[in-house]
A tleap script that builds the chain and sets N, CA, C and O, in Angstrom:
source leaprc.protein.ff14SB
mol = sequence {
  NMET ALA LEU TYR LEU THR ARG PHE SER TYR
  THR PRO GLU THR TRP ALA ARG LEU THR LYS
  LYS PRO GLU ASP ARG ARG GLU ALA ALA ARG
  LYS TYR ILE GLU SER VAL GLY GLY LYS LEU
  HIE GLY PHE TRP TYR ALA LEU GLY GLU TYR
  ASP GLY TYR ASN ILE TRP GLU ALA PRO ASP
  ASN VAL SER VAL ALA ALA ALA ILE ILE ALA
  ILE TYR GLY GLY GLY ALA LEU SER LYS CYS
  GLU THR THR VAL LEU LEU THR VAL GLU GLU
  THR LEU GLU ALA LEU SER ARG SER GLY ALA
  VAL ALA TYR ARG ALA PRO GLY CALA
}
set mol.1.N position { 49.711 49.854 5.256 }
set mol.1.CA position { 51.166 49.767 5.329 }
set mol.1.C position { 51.630 50.295 6.670 }
set mol.1.O position { 51.026 51.207 7.234 }
set mol.2.N position { 52.697 49.720 7.172 }
set mol.2.CA position { 53.261 50.127 8.462 }
set mol.2.C position { 54.199 51.323 8.288 }
set mol.2.O position { 54.770 51.539 7.219 }
set mol.3.N position { 54.339 52.088 9.362 }
set mol.3.CA position { 55.261 53.224 9.376 }
set mol.3.C position { 56.561 52.826 10.060 }
set mol.3.O position { 56.569 51.999 10.972 }
set mol.4.N position { 57.657 53.424 9.609 }
set mol.4.CA position { 58.978 53.122 10.139 }
set mol.4.C position { 59.743 54.423 10.367 }
set mol.4.O position { 59.608 55.383 9.608 }
set mol.5.N position { 60.541 54.433 11.419 }
set mol.5.CA position { 61.459 55.532 11.711 }
set mol.5.C position { 62.872 54.985 11.533 }
set mol.5.O position { 63.266 54.029 12.201 }
set mol.6.N position { 63.621 55.594 10.638 }
set mol.6.CA position { 65.010 55.182 10.430 }
set mol.6.C position { 65.931 56.297 10.898 }
set mol.6.O position { 65.767 57.460 10.530 }
set mol.7.N position { 66.910 55.911 11.726 }
set mol.7.CA position { 67.960 56.821 12.198 }
set mol.7.C position { 69.262 56.370 11.543 }
set mol.7.O position { 69.561 55.177 11.499 }
set mol.8.N position { 70.031 57.324 11.039 }
set mol.8.CA position { 71.266 56.946 10.362 }
set mol.8.C position { 72.365 57.964 10.616 }
set mol.8.O position { 72.108 59.117 10.964 }
set mol.9.N position { 73.589 57.507 10.434 }
set mol.9.CA position { 74.755 58.393 10.491 }
set mol.9.C position { 75.640 58.087 9.298 }
set mol.9.O position { 75.822 56.929 8.921 }
set mol.10.N position { 76.185 59.135 8.712 }
set mol.10.CA position { 77.099 58.994 7.591 }
set mol.10.C position { 78.505 58.704 8.097 }
set mol.10.O position { 78.845 59.033 9.233 }
set mol.11.N position { 79.314 58.090 7.250 }
set mol.11.CA position { 80.737 57.927 7.554 }
set mol.11.C position { 81.425 59.270 7.341 }
set mol.11.O position { 80.871 60.132 6.658 }
set mol.12.N position { 82.617 59.475 7.904 }
set mol.12.CA position { 83.354 60.712 7.633 }
set mol.12.C position { 83.615 60.897 6.128 }
set mol.12.O position { 83.602 62.022 5.629 }
set mol.13.N position { 83.848 59.808 5.425 }
set mol.13.CA position { 84.083 59.898 3.971 }
set mol.13.C position { 82.845 60.414 3.234 }
set mol.13.O position { 82.952 61.188 2.282 }
set mol.14.N position { 81.674 59.975 3.689 }
set mol.14.CA position { 80.441 60.447 3.055 }
set mol.14.C position { 80.261 61.940 3.288 }
set mol.14.O position { 79.892 62.673 2.370 }
set mol.15.N position { 80.521 62.395 4.511 }
set mol.15.CA position { 80.429 63.835 4.793 }
set mol.15.C position { 81.420 64.614 3.930 }
set mol.15.O position { 81.095 65.692 3.432 }
set mol.16.N position { 82.616 64.076 3.752 }
set mol.16.CA position { 83.621 64.752 2.919 }
set mol.16.C position { 83.122 64.863 1.480 }
set mol.16.O position { 83.273 65.913 0.856 }
set mol.17.N position { 82.528 63.795 0.945 }
set mol.17.CA position { 81.999 63.843 -0.427 }
set mol.17.C position { 80.859 64.846 -0.537 }
set mol.17.O position { 80.787 65.599 -1.508 }
set mol.18.N position { 79.967 64.862 0.452 }
set mol.18.CA position { 78.849 65.806 0.417 }
set mol.18.C position { 79.318 67.253 0.575 }
set mol.18.O position { 78.697 68.171 0.038 }
set mol.19.N position { 80.400 67.453 1.305 }
set mol.19.CA position { 80.947 68.806 1.450 }
set mol.19.C position { 81.482 69.306 0.113 }
set mol.19.O position { 81.302 70.470 -0.246 }
set mol.20.N position { 82.139 68.416 -0.612 }
set mol.20.CA position { 82.684 68.790 -1.932 }
set mol.20.C position { 81.599 68.927 -2.983 }
set mol.20.O position { 81.690 69.777 -3.869 }
set mol.21.N position { 80.576 68.095 -2.888 }
set mol.21.CA position { 79.495 68.120 -3.876 }
set mol.21.C position { 78.162 67.941 -3.154 }
set mol.21.O position { 77.630 66.832 -3.113 }
set mol.22.N position { 77.610 69.027 -2.578 }
set mol.22.CA position { 76.349 68.924 -1.844 }
set mol.22.C position { 75.214 68.405 -2.736 }
set mol.22.O position { 75.102 68.772 -3.906 }
set mol.23.N position { 74.392 67.556 -2.158 }
set mol.23.CA position { 73.219 67.078 -2.887 }
set mol.23.C position { 72.090 66.800 -1.907 }
set mol.23.O position { 72.321 66.527 -0.729 }
set mol.24.N position { 70.874 66.874 -2.413 }
set mol.24.CA position { 69.678 66.620 -1.628 }
set mol.24.C position { 69.448 65.112 -1.599 }
set mol.24.O position { 68.976 64.541 -2.582 }
set mol.25.N position { 69.776 64.464 -0.484 }
set mol.25.CA position { 69.665 63.012 -0.381 }
set mol.25.C position { 68.227 62.533 -0.184 }
set mol.25.O position { 67.970 61.329 -0.191 }
set mol.26.N position { 67.289 63.469 -0.006 }
set mol.26.CA position { 65.884 63.064 0.084 }
set mol.26.C position { 65.437 62.338 -1.177 }
set mol.26.O position { 64.699 61.355 -1.121 }
set mol.27.N position { 65.903 62.846 -2.315 }
set mol.27.CA position { 65.477 62.232 -3.572 }
set mol.27.C position { 66.011 60.813 -3.709 }
set mol.27.O position { 65.304 59.925 -4.184 }
set mol.28.N position { 67.251 60.598 -3.295 }
set mol.28.CA position { 67.811 59.242 -3.328 }
set mol.28.C position { 67.024 58.336 -2.384 }
set mol.28.O position { 66.668 57.217 -2.752 }
set mol.29.N position { 66.751 58.815 -1.164 }
set mol.29.CA position { 65.999 58.027 -0.195 }
set mol.29.C position { 64.609 57.695 -0.736 }
set mol.29.O position { 64.135 56.568 -0.598 }
set mol.30.N position { 63.970 58.671 -1.342 }
set mol.30.CA position { 62.636 58.465 -1.901 }
set mol.30.C position { 62.660 57.343 -2.951 }
set mol.30.O position { 61.779 56.483 -2.967 }
set mol.31.N position { 63.665 57.357 -3.818 }
set mol.31.CA position { 63.768 56.329 -4.861 }
set mol.31.C position { 63.984 54.948 -4.262 }
set mol.31.O position { 63.364 53.979 -4.700 }
set mol.32.N position { 64.857 54.848 -3.265 }
set mol.32.CA position { 65.118 53.551 -2.633 }
set mol.32.C position { 63.847 53.007 -1.986 }
set mol.32.O position { 63.516 51.830 -2.130 }
set mol.33.N position { 63.151 53.868 -1.283 }
set mol.33.CA position { 61.941 53.465 -0.566 }
set mol.33.C position { 60.832 53.083 -1.547 }
set mol.33.O position { 60.144 52.081 -1.352 }
set mol.34.N position { 60.665 53.876 -2.590 }
set mol.34.CA position { 59.637 53.565 -3.583 }
set mol.34.C position { 59.945 52.275 -4.332 }
set mol.34.O position { 59.028 51.594 -4.792 }
set mol.35.N position { 61.222 51.932 -4.460 }
set mol.35.CA position { 61.588 50.713 -5.183 }
set mol.35.C position { 61.116 49.439 -4.472 }
set mol.35.O position { 61.041 48.378 -5.092 }
set mol.36.N position { 60.796 49.539 -3.173 }
set mol.36.CA position { 60.259 48.388 -2.433 }
set mol.36.C position { 58.766 48.575 -2.143 }
set mol.36.O position { 58.208 47.879 -1.294 }
set mol.37.N position { 58.124 49.505 -2.841 }
set mol.37.CA position { 56.693 49.724 -2.667 }
set mol.37.C position { 56.328 50.640 -1.531 }
set mol.37.O position { 55.173 50.667 -1.106 }
set mol.38.N position { 57.306 51.406 -1.020 }
set mol.38.CA position { 57.060 52.287 0.117 }
set mol.38.C position { 56.880 53.732 -0.273 }
set mol.38.O position { 56.868 54.081 -1.453 }
set mol.39.N position { 56.739 54.570 0.741 }
set mol.39.CA position { 56.559 56.009 0.543 }
set mol.39.C position { 57.310 56.760 1.630 }
set mol.39.O position { 57.170 56.451 2.813 }
set mol.40.N position { 58.109 57.750 1.232 }
set mol.40.CA position { 58.839 58.599 2.175 }
set mol.40.C position { 57.905 59.687 2.687 }
set mol.40.O position { 57.266 60.387 1.901 }
set mol.41.N position { 57.827 59.829 4.020 }
set mol.41.CA position { 56.976 60.860 4.625 }
set mol.41.C position { 57.775 62.054 5.136 }
set mol.41.O position { 57.224 63.145 5.284 }
set mol.42.N position { 59.049 61.867 5.405 }
set mol.42.CA position { 59.863 62.981 5.881 }
set mol.42.C position { 61.315 62.574 5.999 }
set mol.42.O position { 61.631 61.404 6.213 }
set mol.43.N position { 62.195 63.550 5.858 }
set mol.43.CA position { 63.643 63.327 5.907 }
set mol.43.C position { 64.247 64.548 6.586 }
set mol.43.O position { 64.042 65.676 6.138 }
set mol.44.N position { 64.996 64.326 7.673 }
set mol.44.CA position { 65.584 65.420 8.430 }
set mol.44.C position { 67.035 65.109 8.778 }
set mol.44.O position { 67.406 63.953 8.978 }
set mol.45.N position { 67.843 66.154 8.846 }
set mol.45.CA position { 69.191 66.036 9.408 }
set mol.45.C position { 69.127 66.538 10.843 }
set mol.45.O position { 68.234 67.307 11.197 }
set mol.46.N position { 70.079 66.102 11.673 }
set mol.46.CA position { 70.025 66.431 13.090 }
set mol.46.C position { 71.432 66.593 13.648 }
set mol.46.O position { 72.415 66.136 13.065 }
set mol.47.N position { 71.495 67.251 14.784 }
set mol.47.CA position { 72.723 67.335 15.558 }
set mol.47.C position { 72.533 66.413 16.750 }
set mol.47.O position { 71.554 66.547 17.483 }
set mol.48.N position { 73.443 65.489 16.953 }
set mol.48.CA position { 73.281 64.563 18.068 }
set mol.48.C position { 73.843 63.201 17.731 }
set mol.48.O position { 74.786 63.075 16.949 }
set mol.49.N position { 73.253 62.183 18.333 }
set mol.49.CA position { 73.749 60.817 18.187 }
set mol.49.C position { 73.664 60.325 16.741 }
set mol.49.O position { 74.520 59.559 16.298 }
set mol.50.N position { 72.636 60.758 16.000 }
set mol.50.CA position { 72.457 60.369 14.602 }
set mol.50.C position { 72.516 61.610 13.729 }
set mol.50.O position { 72.181 62.713 14.162 }
set mol.51.N position { 72.952 61.406 12.482 }
set mol.51.CA position { 73.035 62.516 11.530 }
set mol.51.C position { 71.697 62.818 10.881 }
set mol.51.O position { 71.449 63.950 10.466 }
set mol.52.N position { 70.841 61.827 10.789 }
set mol.52.CA position { 69.575 62.051 10.115 }
set mol.52.C position { 68.505 61.059 10.519 }
set mol.52.O position { 68.771 60.012 11.109 }
set mol.53.N position { 67.282 61.434 10.177 }
set mol.53.CA position { 66.098 60.644 10.500 }
set mol.53.C position { 65.162 60.688 9.306 }
set mol.53.O position { 65.084 61.699 8.608 }
set mol.54.N position { 64.452 59.591 9.072 }
set mol.54.CA position { 63.358 59.662 8.126 }
set mol.54.C position { 62.207 58.797 8.606 }
set mol.54.O position { 62.393 57.828 9.341 }
set mol.55.N position { 61.016 59.175 8.170 }
set mol.55.CA position { 59.813 58.414 8.451 }
set mol.55.C position { 59.268 57.976 7.106 }
set mol.55.O position { 59.123 58.770 6.177 }
set mol.56.N position { 58.971 56.691 7.031 }
set mol.56.CA position { 58.480 56.148 5.769 }
set mol.56.C position { 57.538 54.992 6.030 }
set mol.56.O position { 57.463 54.475 7.145 }
set mol.57.N position { 56.826 54.596 5.001 }
set mol.57.CA position { 55.962 53.440 5.131 }
set mol.57.C position { 56.351 52.420 4.081 }
set mol.57.O position { 56.890 52.753 3.025 }
set mol.58.N position { 56.064 51.172 4.399 }
set mol.58.CA position { 56.383 50.084 3.487 }
set mol.58.C position { 55.350 48.982 3.663 }
set mol.58.O position { 54.694 48.897 4.701 }
set mol.59.N position { 55.207 48.134 2.641 }
set mol.59.CA position { 54.194 47.090 2.706 }
set mol.59.C position { 54.431 46.038 3.785 }
set mol.59.O position { 53.476 45.464 4.309 }
set mol.60.N position { 55.696 45.778 4.123 }
set mol.60.CA position { 55.992 44.728 5.105 }
set mol.60.C position { 57.449 44.837 5.555 }
set mol.60.O position { 58.238 45.590 4.985 }
set mol.61.N position { 57.786 44.066 6.594 }
set mol.61.CA position { 59.142 44.115 7.160 }
set mol.61.C position { 60.206 43.616 6.194 }
set mol.61.O position { 61.342 44.090 6.232 }
set mol.62.N position { 59.859 42.667 5.326 }
set mol.62.CA position { 60.832 42.156 4.359 }
set mol.62.C position { 61.214 43.262 3.371 }
set mol.62.O position { 62.381 43.384 3.000 }
set mol.63.N position { 60.240 44.063 2.946 }
set mol.63.CA position { 60.530 45.193 2.061 }
set mol.63.C position { 61.457 46.185 2.739 }
set mol.63.O position { 62.393 46.694 2.122 }
set mol.64.N position { 61.197 46.458 4.007 }
set mol.64.CA position { 62.048 47.362 4.784 }
set mol.64.C position { 63.462 46.798 4.872 }
set mol.64.O position { 64.438 47.510 4.638 }
set mol.65.N position { 63.564 45.521 5.209 }
set mol.65.CA position { 64.878 44.890 5.323 }
set mol.65.C position { 65.632 44.960 4.003 }
set mol.65.O position { 66.834 45.225 3.998 }
set mol.66.N position { 64.956 44.730 2.890 }
set mol.66.CA position { 65.610 44.788 1.584 }
set mol.66.C position { 66.197 46.180 1.328 }
set mol.66.O position { 67.339 46.305 0.885 }
set mol.67.N position { 65.412 47.219 1.608 }
set mol.67.CA position { 65.897 48.583 1.390 }
set mol.67.C position { 67.071 48.905 2.310 }
set mol.67.O position { 68.076 49.461 1.866 }
set mol.68.N position { 66.947 48.562 3.573 }
set mol.68.CA position { 68.005 48.872 4.543 }
set mol.68.C position { 69.283 48.105 4.223 }
set mol.68.O position { 70.374 48.667 4.312 }
set mol.69.N position { 69.166 46.836 3.853 }
set mol.69.CA position { 70.356 46.050 3.507 }
set mol.69.C position { 71.071 46.685 2.322 }
set mol.69.O position { 72.294 46.823 2.334 }
set mol.70.N position { 70.310 47.075 1.297 }
set mol.70.CA position { 70.919 47.692 0.119 }
set mol.70.C position { 71.596 49.018 0.464 }
set mol.70.O position { 72.720 49.279 0.034 }
set mol.71.N position { 70.905 49.849 1.242 }
set mol.71.CA position { 71.460 51.163 1.593 }
set mol.71.C position { 72.682 51.010 2.497 }
set mol.71.O position { 73.731 51.598 2.231 }
set mol.72.N position { 72.549 50.227 3.554 }
set mol.72.CA position { 73.657 50.059 4.501 }
set mol.72.C position { 74.834 49.362 3.833 }
set mol.72.O position { 75.992 49.668 4.118 }
set mol.73.N position { 74.533 48.432 2.950 }
set mol.73.CA position { 75.580 47.715 2.233 }
set mol.73.C position { 76.356 48.583 1.262 }
set mol.73.O position { 77.439 48.205 0.814 }
set mol.74.N position { 75.805 49.752 0.933 }
set mol.74.CA position { 76.484 50.674 0.026 }
set mol.74.C position { 77.698 51.353 0.635 }
set mol.74.O position { 78.511 51.930 -0.087 }
set mol.75.N position { 77.833 51.292 1.960 }
set mol.75.CA position { 79.028 51.808 2.620 }
set mol.75.C position { 79.029 53.277 2.993 }
set mol.75.O position { 80.018 53.753 3.551 }
set mol.76.N position { 77.965 54.020 2.711 }
set mol.76.CA position { 77.941 55.450 3.023 }
set mol.76.C position { 77.545 55.743 4.468 }
set mol.76.O position { 77.746 56.853 4.962 }
set mol.77.N position { 76.979 54.737 5.140 }
set mol.77.CA position { 76.509 54.936 6.510 }
set mol.77.C position { 77.417 54.237 7.507 }
set mol.77.O position { 77.941 53.155 7.240 }
set mol.78.N position { 77.596 54.874 8.668 }
set mol.78.CA position { 78.356 54.241 9.745 }
set mol.78.C position { 77.431 53.496 10.697 }
set mol.78.O position { 77.856 52.557 11.371 }
set mol.79.N position { 76.152 53.916 10.756 }
set mol.79.CA position { 75.155 53.190 11.539 }
set mol.79.C position { 73.772 53.512 11.006 }
set mol.79.O position { 73.524 54.564 10.418 }
set mol.80.N position { 72.885 52.558 11.237 }
set mol.80.CA position { 71.515 52.696 10.736 }
set mol.80.C position { 70.615 51.824 11.596 }
set mol.80.O position { 70.895 50.639 11.782 }
set mol.81.N position { 69.537 52.397 12.123 }
set mol.81.CA position { 68.571 51.665 12.935 }
set mol.81.C position { 67.168 52.026 12.463 }
set mol.81.O position { 66.876 53.190 12.186 }
set mol.82.N position { 66.313 51.033 12.373 }
set mol.82.CA position { 64.935 51.255 11.957 }
set mol.82.C position { 63.988 50.708 13.014 }
set mol.82.O position { 64.174 49.599 13.516 }
set mol.83.N position { 62.977 51.492 13.345 }
set mol.83.CA position { 61.986 51.137 14.353 }
set mol.83.C position { 60.602 51.133 13.713 }
set mol.83.O position { 60.245 52.060 12.985 }
set mol.84.N position { 59.824 50.085 13.986 }
set mol.84.CA position { 58.431 50.048 13.543 }
set mol.84.C position { 57.635 50.999 14.429 }
set mol.84.O position { 57.750 50.947 15.653 }
set mol.85.N position { 56.833 51.864 13.823 }
set mol.85.CA position { 56.000 52.801 14.571 }
set mol.85.C position { 54.562 52.295 14.604 }
set mol.85.O position { 54.047 51.802 13.600 }
set mol.86.N position { 53.925 52.417 15.751 }
set mol.86.CA position { 52.525 52.038 15.914 }
set mol.86.C position { 51.668 53.296 16.000 }
set mol.86.O position { 52.046 54.272 16.648 }
set mol.87.N position { 50.524 53.266 15.350 }
set mol.87.CA position { 49.581 54.374 15.499 }
set mol.87.C position { 48.959 54.285 16.893 }
set mol.87.O position { 49.092 53.271 17.578 }
set mol.88.N position { 48.288 55.343 17.297 }
set mol.88.CA position { 47.582 55.327 18.583 }
set mol.88.C position { 46.530 54.221 18.556 }
set mol.88.O position { 46.357 53.506 19.543 }
set mol.89.N position { 45.831 54.080 17.436 }
set mol.89.CA position { 44.799 53.054 17.321 }
set mol.89.C position { 45.398 51.650 17.452 }
set mol.89.O position { 44.820 50.797 18.125 }
set mol.90.N position { 46.535 51.402 16.825 }
set mol.90.CA position { 47.199 50.104 16.942 }
set mol.90.C position { 47.628 49.837 18.385 }
set mol.90.O position { 47.518 48.713 18.875 }
set mol.91.N position { 48.114 50.869 19.055 }
set mol.91.CA position { 48.520 50.719 20.450 }
set mol.91.C position { 47.321 50.415 21.334 }
set mol.91.O position { 47.403 49.567 22.223 }
set mol.92.N position { 46.212 51.099 21.096 }
set mol.92.CA position { 44.995 50.826 21.870 }
set mol.92.C position { 44.528 49.392 21.648 }
set mol.92.O position { 44.101 48.728 22.593 }
set mol.93.N position { 44.604 48.912 20.419 }
set mol.93.CA position { 44.224 47.525 20.140 }
set mol.93.C position { 45.157 46.556 20.861 }
set mol.93.O position { 44.709 45.559 21.428 }
set mol.94.N position { 46.457 46.854 20.837 }
set mol.94.CA position { 47.426 46.003 21.540 }
set mol.94.C position { 47.148 45.990 23.042 }
set mol.94.O position { 47.234 44.944 23.685 }
set mol.95.N position { 46.819 47.140 23.589 }
set mol.95.CA position { 46.483 47.201 25.017 }
set mol.95.C position { 45.260 46.339 25.318 }
set mol.95.O position { 45.228 45.625 26.320 }
set mol.96.N position { 44.268 46.408 24.457 }
set mol.96.CA position { 43.056 45.603 24.657 }
set mol.96.C position { 43.366 44.117 24.581 }
set mol.96.O position { 42.842 43.331 25.370 }
set mol.97.N position { 44.209 43.730 23.643 }
set mol.97.CA position { 44.545 42.312 23.468 }
set mol.97.C position { 45.494 41.783 24.541 }
set mol.97.O position { 45.546 40.576 24.778 }
set mol.98.N position { 46.235 42.663 25.182 }
set mol.98.CA position { 47.249 42.217 26.137 }
set mol.98.C position { 46.656 41.446 27.311 }
set mol.98.O position { 47.343 40.616 27.906 }
set mol.99.N position { 45.405 41.702 27.655 }
set mol.99.CA position { 44.754 40.992 28.752 }
set mol.99.C position { 44.599 39.505 28.487 }
set mol.99.O position { 44.471 38.725 29.430 }
set mol.100.N position { 44.609 39.097 27.228 }
set mol.100.CA position { 44.446 37.689 26.875 }
set mol.100.C position { 45.772 36.928 26.914 }
set mol.100.O position { 45.792 35.709 26.741 }
set mol.101.N position { 46.878 37.641 27.141 }
set mol.101.CA position { 48.184 36.993 27.199 }
set mol.101.C position { 48.415 36.487 28.621 }
set mol.101.O position { 48.362 37.259 29.579 }
set mol.102.N position { 48.668 35.204 28.747 }
set mol.102.CA position { 48.868 34.584 30.070 }
set mol.102.C position { 50.328 34.716 30.476 }
set mol.102.O position { 51.086 33.749 30.400 }
set mol.103.N position { 50.725 35.909 30.907 }
set mol.103.CA position { 52.117 36.181 31.297 }
set mol.103.C position { 52.389 35.686 32.708 }
set mol.103.O position { 51.549 35.824 33.598 }
set mol.104.N position { 53.572 35.109 32.907 }
set mol.104.CA position { 54.014 34.700 34.230 }
set mol.104.C position { 55.399 35.311 34.434 }
set mol.104.O position { 56.283 35.123 33.598 }
set mol.105.N position { 55.596 36.033 35.522 }
set mol.105.CA position { 56.886 36.657 35.802 }
set mol.105.C position { 57.950 35.589 36.058 }
set mol.105.O position { 57.631 34.525 36.588 }
set mol.106.N position { 59.205 35.851 35.692 }
set mol.106.CA position { 60.266 34.876 35.943 }
set mol.106.C position { 60.339 34.530 37.425 }
set mol.106.O position { 60.303 35.413 38.281 }
set mol.107.N position { 60.441 33.254 37.715 }
set mol.107.CA position { 60.569 32.797 39.095 }
set mol.107.C position { 59.274 32.763 39.875 }
set mol.107.O position { 59.265 32.359 41.037 }
set mol.108.N position { 58.183 33.177 39.261 }
set mol.108.CA position { 56.896 33.215 39.986 }
set mol.108.C position { 56.192 31.874 39.905 }
set mol.108.O position { 55.101 31.716 40.453 }
savepdb mol mol.pdb
quit
């Protein structure tokens, strides 16, 4: 299974609801991710451009898209971005394979 990094920010309304009734959103995230056959590896809040980050794995990109569409469509987030993460071994394999790609620079 592939690993994914998701960055998200809550809407002001979501922060207001959490302030009135604090809850551990890791459990909700875990359930959403497991519902598409994935596994949550970590969940963090942050100060900065995004309110939170999580690392998770899923069987494929369609499963990831299904979870993200459902979560983002729920209206609690103001932004959400997911990045596919490559292991060092996958990167080394990609580097090895890159020599077989016949790249031509624009205008060359």
